[in-house]
C-alpha positions in Angstrom: 129.8 122.0 132.7 129.1 120.0 129.5 130.8 121.1 126.3 129.1 118.4 124.1 127.3 119.1 120.8 123.9 120.8 120.8 120.8 119.4 119.2 117.2 120.6 119.0 115.3 120.2 122.3 112.8 117.8 120.8 115.6 115.6 119.5 117.3 115.6 122.9 114.0 114.4 124.6 113.8 111.6 122.0 117.5 110.6 122.5 116.8 110.3 126.2 114.2 107.7 125.4 111.3 109.7 126.7 109.2 109.8 123.6 109.3 110.0 119.8 110.7 113.2 118.3 107.2 114.2 116.9 105.7 113.6 120.4 108.4 115.8 121.9 107.6 118.6 119.5 103.9 118.4 120.5 104.8 118.6 124.2 107.1 121.6 123.6 104.5 123.5 121.6 101.9 122.8 124.2 104.1 124.5 126.9 104.8 121.3 128.9 108.6 121.5 128.7 110.8 123.8 130.9 114.5 124.3 130.8 116.1 125.9 133.8 112.6 126.9 135.1 111.5 128.6 131.8 108.9 127.3 129.4 110.5 126.6 126.0 108.1 126.7 123.0 110.8 126.1 120.3 111.4 122.4 119.5 114.7 123.4 117.8 116.1 125.2 120.8 119.8 124.2 121.0 120.3 121.8 123.8 123.0 119.4 125.0 122.1 115.8 125.5 123.2 115.9 129.2 121.9 119.4 129.9 120.5 119.7 133.4 117.2 121.4 134.4 114.9 120.0 131.7 111.5 119.2 133.0 108.3 117.8 131.5 105.1 118.7 133.4 107.3 119.6 136.4 109.2 116.3 136.5 112.8 115.8 135.6 113.4 114.6 132.1 116.2 112.2 132.9 117.6 109.7 130.5 115.8 106.4 130.9 117.4 103.1 131.6 117.9 101.1 128.4 115.3 98.5 127.8 115.1 96.4 124.6 112.2 94.2 123.3 111.5 91.8 120.5 108.1 91.4 118.9 106.8 88.8 116.5 105.1 91.2 114.2 101.9 90.0 112.5 101.1 90.8 108.9 98.9 93.8 108.4 100.3 96.1 111.0 102.3 99.2 110.1 105.6 100.1 111.9 104.8 103.6 113.2 103.4 105.1 116.4 100.6 107.0 114.6 99.2 106.3 111.2 97.6 109.1 109.2 95.3 106.6 107.5 94.0 105.1 110.7 95.6 101.7 110.1 96.5 99.4 113.0 100.1 99.8 114.1 102.6 97.5 115.8 101.9 99.3 119.1 98.6 97.5 119.3 100.6 94.4 120.3 101.7 96.3 123.5 98.3 97.4 124.6 97.8 97.0 128.3 101.5 96.3 129.0 102.0 99.5 130.9 105.3 100.2 129.2 106.8 103.7 128.8 107.7 105.0 125.4 109.6 102.5 123.2 110.7 103.1 119.6 111.0 100.5 116.8 114.5 99.7 115.6 114.2 99.8 111.8 110.9 98.5 110.4 109.0 95.8 108.6 106.4 96.9 106.0 102.7 96.2 106.4 102.8 92.9 104.5 105.9 91.5 106.3 106.0 89.5 109.5 108.5 88.4 112.1 111.2 89.7 114.3 111.0 93.4 115.1 113.0 95.2 117.8 112.0 98.1 120.1 114.0 100.1 122.6 114.1 103.1 124.9 117.8 103.8 123.8 118.3 105.6 120.5 122.0 105.0 120.6 121.5 101.2 120.8 119.0 101.5 118.0 121.5 103.4 115.8 124.1 100.6 116.4 121.6 97.9 115.3 120.5 99.9 112.3 124.0 100.9 111.1 124.4 99.5 107.5 128.2 98.9 108.1 128.4 97.8 111.7 124.9 96.4 112.4 124.1 92.7 112.6 122.9 90.7 109.6 119.1 90.2 109.1 117.8 86.8 108.1 114.5 86.3 106.2 112.4 83.3 105.1 110.5 84.2 102.0 107.8 82.3 100.2 107.8 83.0 96.5 105.4 82.1 93.7 107.8 80.1 91.6 111.1 78.1 91.9 114.0 80.4 91.0 116.8 78.9 89.0 120.3 78.5 90.5 121.5 81.2 88.1 118.9 83.6 89.5 119.8 82.8 93.1 123.5 83.5 92.3 122.6 86.8 90.7 121.0 88.1 94.0 124.4 87.9 95.7 126.1 89.6 92.7 123.6 92.5 92.6 120.3 93.3 91.0 119.4 96.6 89.4 116.1 98.1 90.6 114.9 101.7 90.0 118.5 102.8 89.3 119.9 101.2 92.4 122.0 98.0 92.7 120.6 95.8 95.4 122.3 92.6 96.7 121.9 90.0 99.4 124.7 88.6 101.5 123.4 85.1 100.7 120.3 83.4 99.1 119.6 79.7 99.4 116.7 77.5 98.7 115.0 76.1 101.8 112.3 73.9 100.2 110.0 73.8 97.2 106.7 72.2 96.5 104.0 72.6 93.8 104.3 76.1 92.3 106.0 77.8 95.3 109.3 77.8 97.1 110.8 79.1 100.3 114.1 81.0 100.2 116.4 82.0 103.0 117.8 85.5 102.3 120.4 87.2 104.5 120.9 91.0 104.2 123.9 92.9 105.6 122.1 96.2 104.8 118.4 97.1 104.7 117.0 99.3 102.0 113.3 100.1 101.6 111.4 97.0 100.4 114.8 95.5 99.3 113.9 91.9 99.1 110.6 92.5 97.3 112.4 94.8 94.8 115.1 92.3 94.1 112.7 89.5 93.4 110.4 91.7 91.3 113.4 92.3 89.0 112.9 88.6 88.0 109.1 88.8 88.0 109.1 86.6 91.1 106.2 87.5 93.5 106.4 87.4 97.3 103.7 85.4 99.0 105.1 85.7 102.6 108.1 87.5 104.0 109.2 86.6 107.6 112.2 88.0 109.4 113.5 85.1 111.5 116.7 86.5 113.0 118.8 89.6 113.6 122.4 88.7 114.3 122.4 85.8 116.8 118.9 86.7 118.0 116.3 84.2 116.7 112.6 84.7 116.5 112.2 81.1 117.7 108.9 80.0 119.0 107.7 83.5 120.1 103.9 83.5 119.2 102.7 85.9 116.5 101.7 89.2 118.1 103.6 88.5 121.3 106.7 90.2 122.7 109.4 89.7 125.3 112.1 91.8 126.8 115.7 91.0 125.8 118.3 90.1 128.4 121.2 92.4 128.9 123.5 89.8 127.2 121.2 89.6 124.1 121.2 93.4 123.8 124.9 93.7 124.1 125.5 90.9 121.6 123.4 92.7 119.0 125.1 96.0 119.6 128.5 94.5 119.0 127.6 92.0 116.2 129.1 94.0 113.3 
């Protein structure tokens, strides 16, 4: 008999890779979930992750095999399963693929593009997203002016924005031309709109922001709006990159 920690039933279903936590709550309140033969209507019902006898619509709610995917996210899509404003989401890119539930690992905001991960395994997602142990994230950013060398150095030392100090692991100039420039920015943590906020502190505007790598995983030539499944070796490398 398991003696592991208990979580809310909805969280357990999400951790098993069956659905999002909000979707699990809807299933439970709709009476679709049974535990040991009894319908459970409380999404917070204390449950162990490996508890036996959990069913959804009469089928065993077993933990799913880990699967991991990468997507080249187009600009204009929001990183969420459901958007209350009716905007297109990243799940549009998976239409017709016949995949079971997959969750995004971190996010890219609506105006950002590039490498975005998805998985059925919440534990793997936590390892990738961990600010201390997770892999570095590399971005190519087009800005509306050529920053000075002093400004580039200050990004690594830390920039104050809205009372928080934001910093990059490294910032370098890729190329410049006319009134714009491309920077490569590497982050070892990811705060909300971090790059945009850092640049805004110097009145530098972002024209494009593309995530091109997470750890050793490169976006490469994957076409925009397309996805592929990671190999087991790629997934393991990311989980142990920190």
